[in-house]
Jmol script that loads the backbone (N, CA, C; Angstrom):
load data "model"
ATOM      1  N   MET A   1     139.937 199.166 289.909  1.00  0.00           N
ATOM      2  CA  MET A   1     138.500 199.353 289.833  1.00  0.00           C
ATOM      3  C   MET A   1     138.004 198.547 288.631  1.00  0.00           C
ATOM      4  N   ALA A   2     137.000 197.751 288.834  1.00  0.00           N
ATOM      5  CA  ALA A   2     136.446 196.939 287.754  1.00  0.00           C
ATOM      6  C   ALA A   2     135.793 197.844 286.710  1.00  0.00           C
ATOM      7  N   GLU A   3     135.742 197.362 285.483  1.00  0.00           N
ATOM      8  CA  GLU A   3     135.208 198.160 284.372  1.00  0.00           C
ATOM      9  C   GLU A   3     133.802 198.690 284.641  1.00  0.00           C
ATOM     10  N   LYS A   4     132.925 197.871 285.184  1.00  0.00           N
ATOM     11  CA  LYS A   4     131.534 198.275 285.340  1.00  0.00           C
ATOM     12  C   LYS A   4     131.289 199.115 286.588  1.00  0.00           C
ATOM     13  N   GLU A   5     132.278 199.202 287.464  1.00  0.00           N
ATOM     14  CA  GLU A   5     132.117 200.013 288.660  1.00  0.00           C
ATOM     15  C   GLU A   5     132.344 201.478 288.318  1.00  0.00           C
ATOM     16  N   THR A   6     131.591 202.325 288.957  1.00  0.00           N
ATOM     17  CA  THR A   6     131.826 203.757 288.785  1.00  0.00           C
ATOM     18  C   THR A   6     132.541 204.277 290.024  1.00  0.00           C
ATOM     19  N   PHE A   7     133.160 205.411 289.871  1.00  0.00           N
ATOM     20  CA  PHE A   7     133.855 206.033 290.993  1.00  0.00           C
ATOM     21  C   PHE A   7     132.892 206.220 292.168  1.00  0.00           C
ATOM     22  N   ARG A   8     131.711 206.744 291.878  1.00  0.00           N
ATOM     23  CA  ARG A   8     130.718 207.002 292.935  1.00  0.00           C
ATOM     24  C   ARG A   8     130.299 205.710 293.641  1.00  0.00           C
ATOM     25  N   SER A   9     130.068 204.643 292.882  1.00  0.00           N
ATOM     26  CA  SER A   9     129.629 203.398 293.526  1.00  0.00           C
ATOM     27  C   SER A   9     130.727 202.831 294.427  1.00  0.00           C
ATOM     28  N   VAL A  10     131.973 203.011 294.044  1.00  0.00           N
ATOM     29  CA  VAL A  10     133.083 202.512 294.860  1.00  0.00           C
ATOM     30  C   VAL A  10     133.208 203.308 296.151  1.00  0.00           C
ATOM     31  N   ILE A  11     133.205 204.635 296.065  1.00  0.00           N
ATOM     32  CA  ILE A  11     133.398 205.435 297.285  1.00  0.00           C
ATOM     33  C   ILE A  11     132.177 205.416 298.196  1.00  0.00           C
ATOM     34  N   ASN A  12     131.007 205.095 297.660  1.00  0.00           N
ATOM     35  CA  ASN A  12     129.797 205.051 298.474  1.00  0.00           C
ATOM     36  C   ASN A  12     129.617 203.722 299.194  1.00  0.00           C
ATOM     37  N   GLY A  13     130.495 202.776 298.930  1.00  0.00           N
ATOM     38  CA  GLY A  13     130.397 201.472 299.577  1.00  0.00           C
ATOM     39  C   GLY A  13     130.727 201.562 301.058  1.00  0.00           C
ATOM     40  N   PRO A  14     130.490 200.466 301.780  1.00  0.00           N
ATOM     41  CA  PRO A  14     130.702 200.467 303.228  1.00  0.00           C
ATOM     42  C   PRO A  14     132.181 200.473 303.638  1.00  0.00           C
ATOM     43  N   LYS A  15     133.050 200.028 302.732  1.00  0.00           N
ATOM     44  CA  LYS A  15     134.474 199.944 303.052  1.00  0.00           C
ATOM     45  C   LYS A  15     135.164 201.282 302.779  1.00  0.00           C
ATOM     46  N   PRO A  16     136.054 201.747 303.685  1.00  0.00           N
ATOM     47  CA  PRO A  16     136.821 202.967 303.399  1.00  0.00           C
ATOM     48  C   PRO A  16     137.638 202.781 302.118  1.00  0.00           C
ATOM     49  N   VAL A  17     137.725 203.840 301.336  1.00  0.00           N
ATOM     50  CA  VAL A  17     138.428 203.797 300.053  1.00  0.00           C
ATOM     51  C   VAL A  17     139.476 204.906 300.020  1.00  0.00           C
ATOM     52  N   LEU A  18     140.720 204.516 299.763  1.00  0.00           N
ATOM     53  CA  LEU A  18     141.796 205.481 299.561  1.00  0.00           C
ATOM     54  C   LEU A  18     141.986 205.639 298.063  1.00  0.00           C
ATOM     55  N   VAL A  19     141.775 206.852 297.574  1.00  0.00           N
ATOM     56  CA  VAL A  19     141.905 207.125 296.149  1.00  0.00           C
ATOM     57  C   VAL A  19     143.234 207.830 295.909  1.00  0.00           C
ATOM     58  N   ASP A  20     144.022 207.252 295.020  1.00  0.00           N
ATOM     59  CA  ASP A  20     145.317 207.809 294.640  1.00  0.00           C
ATOM     60  C   ASP A  20     145.166 208.453 293.273  1.00  0.00           C
ATOM     61  N   PHE A  21     145.120 209.777 293.235  1.00  0.00           N
ATOM     62  CA  PHE A  21     145.091 210.494 291.963  1.00  0.00           C
ATOM     63  C   PHE A  21     146.527 210.616 291.496  1.00  0.00           C
ATOM     64  N   THR A  22     146.802 210.054 290.330  1.00  0.00           N
ATOM     65  CA  THR A  22     148.171 209.883 289.858  1.00  0.00           C
ATOM     66  C   THR A  22     148.287 210.242 288.383  1.00  0.00           C
ATOM     67  N   ALA A  23     149.514 210.217 287.866  1.00  0.00           N
ATOM     68  CA  ALA A  23     149.768 210.429 286.438  1.00  0.00           C
ATOM     69  C   ALA A  23     151.022 209.642 286.059  1.00  0.00           C
ATOM     70  N   SER A  24     151.038 209.127 284.858  1.00  0.00           N
ATOM     71  CA  SER A  24     152.153 208.287 284.411  1.00  0.00           C
ATOM     72  C   SER A  24     153.478 209.053 284.354  1.00  0.00           C
ATOM     73  N   TRP A  25     153.427 210.362 284.145  1.00  0.00           N
ATOM     74  CA  TRP A  25     154.632 211.193 284.010  1.00  0.00           C
ATOM     75  C   TRP A  25     155.131 211.732 285.346  1.00  0.00           C
ATOM     76  N   CYS A  26     154.445 211.421 286.441  1.00  0.00           N
ATOM     77  CA  CYS A  26     154.705 212.025 287.747  1.00  0.00           C
ATOM     78  C   CYS A  26     155.725 211.223 288.553  1.00  0.00           C
ATOM     79  N   GLY A  27     156.885 211.832 288.821  1.00  0.00           N
ATOM     80  CA  GLY A  27     157.930 211.175 289.607  1.00  0.00           C
ATOM     81  C   GLY A  27     157.502 210.822 291.025  1.00  0.00           C
ATOM     82  N   PRO A  28     156.936 211.776 291.788  1.00  0.00           N
ATOM     83  CA  PRO A  28     156.478 211.449 293.135  1.00  0.00           C
ATOM     84  C   PRO A  28     155.405 210.345 293.154  1.00  0.00           C
ATOM     85  N   CYS A  29     154.607 210.263 292.084  1.00  0.00           N
ATOM     86  CA  CYS A  29     153.585 209.197 291.997  1.00  0.00           C
ATOM     87  C   CYS A  29     154.258 207.826 291.948  1.00  0.00           C
ATOM     88  N   LYS A  30     155.395 207.763 291.256  1.00  0.00           N
ATOM     89  CA  LYS A  30     156.146 206.501 291.179  1.00  0.00           C
ATOM     90  C   LYS A  30     156.709 206.139 292.554  1.00  0.00           C
ATOM     91  N   THR A  31     157.072 207.140 293.340  1.00  0.00           N
ATOM     92  CA  THR A  31     157.539 206.923 294.712  1.00  0.00           C
ATOM     93  C   THR A  31     156.398 206.405 295.587  1.00  0.00           C
ATOM     94  N   MET A  32     155.190 206.890 295.334  1.00  0.00           N
ATOM     95  CA  MET A  32     154.016 206.529 296.129  1.00  0.00           C
ATOM     96  C   MET A  32     153.556 205.095 295.856  1.00  0.00           C
ATOM     97  N   ALA A  33     153.779 204.581 294.658  1.00  0.00           N
ATOM     98  CA  ALA A  33     153.264 203.258 294.265  1.00  0.00           C
ATOM     99  C   ALA A  33     153.682 202.136 295.222  1.00  0.00           C
ATOM    100  N   PRO A  34     154.985 201.965 295.542  1.00  0.00           N
ATOM    101  CA  PRO A  34     155.341 200.877 296.464  1.00  0.00           C
ATOM    102  C   PRO A  34     154.824 201.112 297.889  1.00  0.00           C
ATOM    103  N   ILE A  35     154.657 202.357 298.281  1.00  0.00           N
ATOM    104  CA  ILE A  35     154.098 202.666 299.601  1.00  0.00           C
ATOM    105  C   ILE A  35     152.651 202.172 299.660  1.00  0.00           C
ATOM    106  N   LEU A  36     151.899 202.422 298.585  1.00  0.00           N
ATOM    107  CA  LEU A  36     150.506 201.978 298.548  1.00  0.00           C
ATOM    108  C   LEU A  36     150.409 200.455 298.480  1.00  0.00           C
ATOM    109  N   GLU A  37     151.341 199.816 297.782  1.00  0.00           N
ATOM    110  CA  GLU A  37     151.355 198.342 297.742  1.00  0.00           C
ATOM    111  C   GLU A  37     151.603 197.771 299.132  1.00  0.00           C
ATOM    112  N   GLN A  38     152.525 198.370 299.867  1.00  0.00           N
ATOM    113  CA  GLN A  38     152.804 197.918 301.226  1.00  0.00           C
ATOM    114  C   GLN A  38     151.599 198.176 302.137  1.00  0.00           C
ATOM    115  N   LEU A  39     150.954 199.311 301.949  1.00  0.00           N
ATOM    116  CA  LEU A  39     149.749 199.628 302.713  1.00  0.00           C
ATOM    117  C   LEU A  39     148.671 198.584 302.458  1.00  0.00           C
ATOM    118  N   ARG A  40     148.494 198.222 301.191  1.00  0.00           N
ATOM    119  CA  ARG A  40     147.505 197.192 300.822  1.00  0.00           C
ATOM    120  C   ARG A  40     147.844 195.873 301.513  1.00  0.00           C
ATOM    121  N   ALA A  41     149.115 195.510 301.533  1.00  0.00           N
ATOM    122  CA  ALA A  41     149.540 194.264 302.178  1.00  0.00           C
ATOM    123  C   ALA A  41     149.296 194.321 303.688  1.00  0.00           C
ATOM    124  N   ASN A  42     149.559 195.461 304.293  1.00  0.00           N
ATOM    125  CA  ASN A  42     149.401 195.617 305.740  1.00  0.00           C
ATOM    126  C   ASN A  42     147.943 195.700 306.177  1.00  0.00           C
ATOM    127  N   MET A  43     147.117 196.364 305.384  1.00  0.00           N
ATOM    128  CA  MET A  43     145.729 196.622 305.782  1.00  0.00           C
ATOM    129  C   MET A  43     144.765 195.529 305.317  1.00  0.00           C
ATOM    130  N   GLY A  44     145.159 194.770 304.309  1.00  0.00           N
ATOM    131  CA  GLY A  44     144.303 193.686 303.821  1.00  0.00           C
ATOM    132  C   GLY A  44     142.944 194.177 303.362  1.00  0.00           C
ATOM    133  N   GLU A  45     141.905 193.492 303.823  1.00  0.00           N
ATOM    134  CA  GLU A  45     140.540 193.781 303.389  1.00  0.00           C
ATOM    135  C   GLU A  45     139.896 194.959 304.121  1.00  0.00           C
ATOM    136  N   ALA A  46     140.603 195.570 305.043  1.00  0.00           N
ATOM    137  CA  ALA A  46     140.026 196.666 305.839  1.00  0.00           C
ATOM    138  C   ALA A  46     139.782 197.921 305.003  1.00  0.00           C
ATOM    139  N   ILE A  47     140.511 198.044 303.891  1.00  0.00           N
ATOM    140  CA  ILE A  47     140.413 199.251 303.060  1.00  0.00           C
ATOM    141  C   ILE A  47     140.564 198.862 301.596  1.00  0.00           C
ATOM    142  N   ARG A  48     139.990 199.675 300.745  1.00  0.00           N
ATOM    143  CA  ARG A  48     140.166 199.500 299.307  1.00  0.00           C
ATOM    144  C   ARG A  48     141.013 200.659 298.803  1.00  0.00           C
ATOM    145  N   ILE A  49     141.966 200.359 297.937  1.00  0.00           N
ATOM    146  CA  ILE A  49     142.839 201.386 297.366  1.00  0.00           C
ATOM    147  C   ILE A  49     142.642 201.373 295.855  1.00  0.00           C
ATOM    148  N   ILE A  50     142.312 202.530 295.290  1.00  0.00           N
ATOM    149  CA  ILE A  50     142.161 202.625 293.839  1.00  0.00           C
ATOM    150  C   ILE A  50     143.023 203.760 293.308  1.00  0.00           C
ATOM    151  N   LYS A  51     143.444 203.608 292.061  1.00  0.00           N
ATOM    152  CA  LYS A  51     144.237 204.635 291.390  1.00  0.00           C
ATOM    153  C   LYS A  51     143.378 205.274 290.300  1.00  0.00           C
ATOM    154  N   ILE A  52     143.457 206.579 290.224  1.00  0.00           N
ATOM    155  CA  ILE A  52     142.774 207.334 289.171  1.00  0.00           C
ATOM    156  C   ILE A  52     143.829 208.157 288.439  1.00  0.00           C
ATOM    157  N   ASP A  53     143.979 207.898 287.145  1.00  0.00           N
ATOM    158  CA  ASP A  53     144.917 208.669 286.322  1.00  0.00           C
ATOM    159  C   ASP A  53     144.250 209.989 285.949  1.00  0.00           C
ATOM    160  N   VAL A  54     144.836 211.093 286.374  1.00  0.00           N
ATOM    161  CA  VAL A  54     144.213 212.399 286.147  1.00  0.00           C
ATOM    162  C   VAL A  54     144.158 212.773 284.665  1.00  0.00           C
ATOM    163  N   ASP A  55     145.083 212.246 283.868  1.00  0.00           N
ATOM    164  CA  ASP A  55     145.070 212.553 282.438  1.00  0.00           C
ATOM    165  C   ASP A  55     143.922 211.829 281.730  1.00  0.00           C
ATOM    166  N   GLN A  56     143.574 210.646 282.208  1.00  0.00           N
ATOM    167  CA  GLN A  56     142.477 209.872 281.608  1.00  0.00           C
ATOM    168  C   GLN A  56     141.128 210.211 282.229  1.00  0.00           C
ATOM    169  N   ASN A  57     141.149 210.855 283.382  1.00  0.00           N
ATOM    170  CA  ASN A  57     139.911 211.191 284.104  1.00  0.00           C
ATOM    171  C   ASN A  57     139.924 212.665 284.500  1.00  0.00           C
ATOM    172  N   ASN A  58     140.163 213.498 283.488  1.00  0.00           N
ATOM    173  CA  ASN A  58     140.324 214.935 283.713  1.00  0.00           C
ATOM    174  C   ASN A  58     139.102 215.585 284.343  1.00  0.00           C
ATOM    175  N   ALA A  59     137.910 215.194 283.914  1.00  0.00           N
ATOM    176  CA  ALA A  59     136.682 215.808 284.435  1.00  0.00           C
ATOM    177  C   ALA A  59     136.524 215.507 285.926  1.00  0.00           C
ATOM    178  N   LEU A  60     136.798 214.272 286.328  1.00  0.00           N
ATOM    179  CA  LEU A  60     136.690 213.894 287.731  1.00  0.00           C
ATOM    180  C   LEU A  60     137.723 214.640 288.570  1.00  0.00           C
ATOM    181  N   ALA A  61     138.952 214.694 288.077  1.00  0.00           N
ATOM    182  CA  ALA A  61     140.007 215.407 288.798  1.00  0.00           C
ATOM    183  C   ALA A  61     139.634 216.880 288.963  1.00  0.00           C
ATOM    184  N   SER A  62     139.084 217.464 287.931  1.00  0.00           N
ATOM    185  CA  SER A  62     138.670 218.865 287.988  1.00  0.00           C
ATOM    186  C   SER A  62     137.521 219.055 288.975  1.00  0.00           C
ATOM    187  N   GLU A  63     136.540 218.171 288.925  1.00  0.00           N
ATOM    188  CA  GLU A  63     135.385 218.238 289.825  1.00  0.00           C
ATOM    189  C   GLU A  63     135.821 218.171 291.288  1.00  0.00           C
ATOM    190  N   LEU A  64     136.827 217.335 291.570  1.00  0.00           N
ATOM    191  CA  LEU A  64     137.299 217.157 292.938  1.00  0.00           C
ATOM    192  C   LEU A  64     138.435 218.117 293.303  1.00  0.00           C
ATOM    193  N   GLN A  65     138.727 219.038 292.384  1.00  0.00           N
ATOM    194  CA  GLN A  65     139.756 220.061 292.582  1.00  0.00           C
ATOM    195  C   GLN A  65     141.123 219.459 292.879  1.00  0.00           C
ATOM    196  N   VAL A  66     141.445 218.405 292.146  1.00  0.00           N
ATOM    197  CA  VAL A  66     142.768 217.795 292.249  1.00  0.00           C
ATOM    198  C   VAL A  66     143.662 218.537 291.265  1.00  0.00           C
ATOM    199  N   SER A  67     144.563 219.357 291.798  1.00  0.00           N
ATOM    200  CA  SER A  67     145.415 220.163 290.928  1.00  0.00           C
ATOM    201  C   SER A  67     146.856 219.671 290.912  1.00  0.00           C
ATOM    202  N   GLY A  68     147.236 218.838 291.868  1.00  0.00           N
ATOM    203  CA  GLY A  68     148.590 218.299 291.901  1.00  0.00           C
ATOM    204  C   GLY A  68     148.542 216.800 292.116  1.00  0.00           C
ATOM    205  N   VAL A  69     149.559 216.117 291.627  1.00  0.00           N
ATOM    206  CA  VAL A  69     149.639 214.669 291.829  1.00  0.00           C
ATOM    207  C   VAL A  69     150.977 214.339 292.477  1.00  0.00           C
ATOM    208  N   PRO A  70     151.039 213.335 293.318  1.00  0.00           N
ATOM    209  CA  PRO A  70     149.894 212.535 293.745  1.00  0.00           C
ATOM    210  C   PRO A  70     149.021 213.297 294.753  1.00  0.00           C
ATOM    211  N   THR A  71     147.727 213.059 294.684  1.00  0.00           N
ATOM    212  CA  THR A  71     146.790 213.522 295.707  1.00  0.00           C
ATOM    213  C   THR A  71     146.058 212.289 296.214  1.00  0.00           C
ATOM    214  N   LEU A  72     146.030 212.137 297.520  1.00  0.00           N
ATOM    215  CA  LEU A  72     145.342 211.014 298.146  1.00  0.00           C
ATOM    216  C   LEU A  72     144.106 211.553 298.857  1.00  0.00           C
ATOM    217  N   ILE A  73     142.978 210.874 298.645  1.00  0.00           N
ATOM    218  CA  ILE A  73     141.738 211.235 299.337  1.00  0.00           C
ATOM    219  C   ILE A  73     141.171 209.957 299.938  1.00  0.00           C
ATOM    220  N   LEU A  74     140.877 210.006 301.228  1.00  0.00           N
ATOM    221  CA  LEU A  74     140.273 208.879 301.920  1.00  0.00           C
ATOM    222  C   LEU A  74     138.779 209.140 302.041  1.00  0.00           C
ATOM    223  N   TYR A  75     137.982 208.206 301.505  1.00  0.00           N
ATOM    224  CA  TYR A  75     136.523 208.314 301.552  1.00  0.00           C
ATOM    225  C   TYR A  75     135.963 207.278 302.514  1.00  0.00           C
ATOM    226  N   LYS A  76     134.899 207.685 303.188  1.00  0.00           N
ATOM    227  CA  LYS A  76     134.167 206.760 304.046  1.00  0.00           C
ATOM    228  C   LYS A  76     132.686 207.067 303.854  1.00  0.00           C
ATOM    229  N   ASN A  77     131.913 206.065 303.443  1.00  0.00           N
ATOM    230  CA  ASN A  77     130.479 206.249 303.155  1.00  0.00           C
ATOM    231  C   ASN A  77     130.234 207.397 302.177  1.00  0.00           C
ATOM    232  N   GLY A  78     131.105 207.511 301.179  1.00  0.00           N
ATOM    233  CA  GLY A  78     130.935 208.506 300.132  1.00  0.00           C
ATOM    234  C   GLY A  78     131.437 209.903 300.455  1.00  0.00           C
ATOM    235  N   MET A  79     131.911 210.094 301.689  1.00  0.00           N
ATOM    236  CA  MET A  79     132.366 211.419 302.100  1.00  0.00           C
ATOM    237  C   MET A  79     133.896 211.447 302.224  1.00  0.00           C
ATOM    238  N   PRO A  80     134.530 212.525 301.716  1.00  0.00           N
ATOM    239  CA  PRO A  80     135.980 212.640 301.907  1.00  0.00           C
ATOM    240  C   PRO A  80     136.265 212.977 303.371  1.00  0.00           C
ATOM    241  N   ILE A  81     137.111 212.174 304.013  1.00  0.00           N
ATOM    242  CA  ILE A  81     137.407 212.416 305.424  1.00  0.00           C
ATOM    243  C   ILE A  81     138.864 212.821 305.650  1.00  0.00           C
ATOM    244  N   TRP A  82     139.693 212.682 304.611  1.00  0.00           N
ATOM    245  CA  TRP A  82     141.096 213.096 304.711  1.00  0.00           C
ATOM    246  C   TRP A  82     141.618 213.286 303.301  1.00  0.00           C
ATOM    247  N   ARG A  83     142.497 214.258 303.142  1.00  0.00           N
ATOM    248  CA  ARG A  83     143.057 214.551 301.821  1.00  0.00           C
ATOM    249  C   ARG A  83     144.441 215.148 301.994  1.00  0.00           C
ATOM    250  N   GLN A  84     145.367 214.720 301.138  1.00  0.00           N
ATOM    251  CA  GLN A  84     146.703 215.305 301.160  1.00  0.00           C
ATOM    252  C   GLN A  84     147.357 215.115 299.796  1.00  0.00           C
ATOM    253  N   SER A  85     148.101 216.114 299.382  1.00  0.00           N
ATOM    254  CA  SER A  85     148.871 216.022 298.148  1.00  0.00           C
ATOM    255  C   SER A  85     150.326 215.767 298.497  1.00  0.00           C
ATOM    256  N   GLY A  86     151.012 215.089 297.592  1.00  0.00           N
ATOM    257  CA  GLY A  86     152.422 214.784 297.801  1.00  0.00           C
ATOM    258  C   GLY A  86     152.614 213.365 298.316  1.00  0.00           C
ATOM    259  N   VAL A  87     153.870 212.990 298.474  1.00  0.00           N
ATOM    260  CA  VAL A  87     154.198 211.653 298.957  1.00  0.00           C
ATOM    261  C   VAL A  87     153.933 211.595 300.456  1.00  0.00           C
ATOM    262  N   VAL A  88     153.210 210.561 300.880  1.00  0.00           N
ATOM    263  CA  VAL A  88     152.876 210.375 302.290  1.00  0.00           C
ATOM    264  C   VAL A  88     153.542 209.093 302.766  1.00  0.00           C
ATOM    265  N   PRO A  89     154.329 209.140 303.840  1.00  0.00           N
ATOM    266  CA  PRO A  89     155.000 207.936 304.334  1.00  0.00           C
ATOM    267  C   PRO A  89     153.995 206.866 304.775  1.00  0.00           C
ATOM    268  N   LEU A  90     154.416 205.614 304.677  1.00  0.00           N
ATOM    269  CA  LEU A  90     153.569 204.476 305.010  1.00  0.00           C
ATOM    270  C   LEU A  90     153.004 204.578 306.424  1.00  0.00           C
ATOM    271  N   HIS A  91     153.857 204.855 307.409  1.00  0.00           N
ATOM    272  CA  HIS A  91     153.379 204.884 308.796  1.00  0.00           C
ATOM    273  C   HIS A  91     152.331 205.981 309.012  1.00  0.00           C
ATOM    274  N   THR A  92     152.460 207.087 308.303  1.00  0.00           N
ATOM    275  CA  THR A  92     151.480 208.170 308.405  1.00  0.00           C
ATOM    276  C   THR A  92     150.143 207.730 307.827  1.00  0.00           C
ATOM    277  N   LEU A  93     150.182 207.113 306.650  1.00  0.00           N
ATOM    278  CA  LEU A  93     148.958 206.622 306.013  1.00  0.00           C
ATOM    279  C   LEU A  93     148.249 205.605 306.899  1.00  0.00           C
ATOM    280  N   GLN A  94     148.998 204.644 307.423  1.00  0.00           N
ATOM    281  CA  GLN A  94     148.408 203.608 308.268  1.00  0.00           C
ATOM    282  C   GLN A  94     147.757 204.224 309.499  1.00  0.00           C
ATOM    283  N   SER A  95     148.419 205.169 310.104  1.00  0.00           N
ATOM    284  CA  SER A  95     147.900 205.827 311.297  1.00  0.00           C
ATOM    285  C   SER A  95     146.593 206.560 310.997  1.00  0.00           C
ATOM    286  N   ILE A  96     146.554 207.305 309.912  1.00  0.00           N
ATOM    287  CA  ILE A  96     145.361 208.057 309.516  1.00  0.00           C
ATOM    288  C   ILE A  96     144.200 207.102 309.235  1.00  0.00           C
ATOM    289  N   ILE A  97     144.469 206.053 308.489  1.00  0.00           N
ATOM    290  CA  ILE A  97     143.419 205.091 308.138  1.00  0.00           C
ATOM    291  C   ILE A  97     142.913 204.353 309.375  1.00  0.00           C
ATOM    292  N   GLN A  98     143.824 203.894 310.207  1.00  0.00           N
ATOM    293  CA  GLN A  98     143.405 203.151 311.397  1.00  0.00           C
ATOM    294  C   GLN A  98     142.592 204.033 312.348  1.00  0.00           C
ATOM    295  N   SER A  99     142.964 205.295 312.492  1.00  0.00           N
ATOM    296  CA  SER A  99     142.199 206.171 313.384  1.00  0.00           C
ATOM    297  C   SER A  99     140.802 206.409 312.812  1.00  0.00           C
ATOM    298  N   ASN A 100     140.666 206.449 311.489  1.00  0.00           N
ATOM    299  CA  ASN A 100     139.355 206.634 310.871  1.00  0.00           C
ATOM    300  C   ASN A 100     138.540 205.348 310.901  1.00  0.00           C
ATOM    301  N   LEU A 101     139.182 204.192 310.849  1.00  0.00           N
ATOM    302  CA  LEU A 101     138.468 202.918 310.935  1.00  0.00           C
ATOM    303  C   LEU A 101     137.879 202.747 312.327  1.00  0.00           C
ATOM    304  N   GLN A 102     138.580 203.207 313.339  1.00  0.00           N
ATOM    305  CA  GLN A 102     138.112 203.069 314.713  1.00  0.00           C
ATOM    306  C   GLN A 102     136.887 203.938 314.982  1.00  0.00           C
ATOM    307  N   GLN A 103     136.696 204.959 314.175  1.00  0.00           N
ATOM    308  CA  GLN A 103     135.541 205.833 314.354  1.00  0.00           C
ATOM    309  C   GLN A 103     134.301 205.283 313.678  1.00  0.00           C
ATOM    310  N   ALA A 104     134.425 204.106 313.081  1.00  0.00           N
ATOM    311  CA  ALA A 104     133.300 203.507 312.344  1.00  0.00           C
ATOM    312  C   ALA A 104     132.151 203.147 313.272  1.00  0.00           C
TER     313      ALA A 104
END
end "model"
wireframe off; spacefill off
backbone 0.3
color backbone group
């Protein structure tokens, strides 16, 4: 996420946004990182993926009731349309995102 962009401006954009709530000390978050990189490579410009460190963005994590990491939330037009905590396999993520893109 660019410095001048806000969380709200990013999720309110026309492109679906997958938000990865993560923490530097989180083992499962480290497992999720290469999965998200592969997802980015597979999906290209169809989706935006951003990482939010819950320790650096405690107020946002609290507001969104993110109590465990990793937590993934998929936003479309500013609305959360899917959410899951824990490590999510690549094929599951792709399937969820593609089914939501088709509903556009």
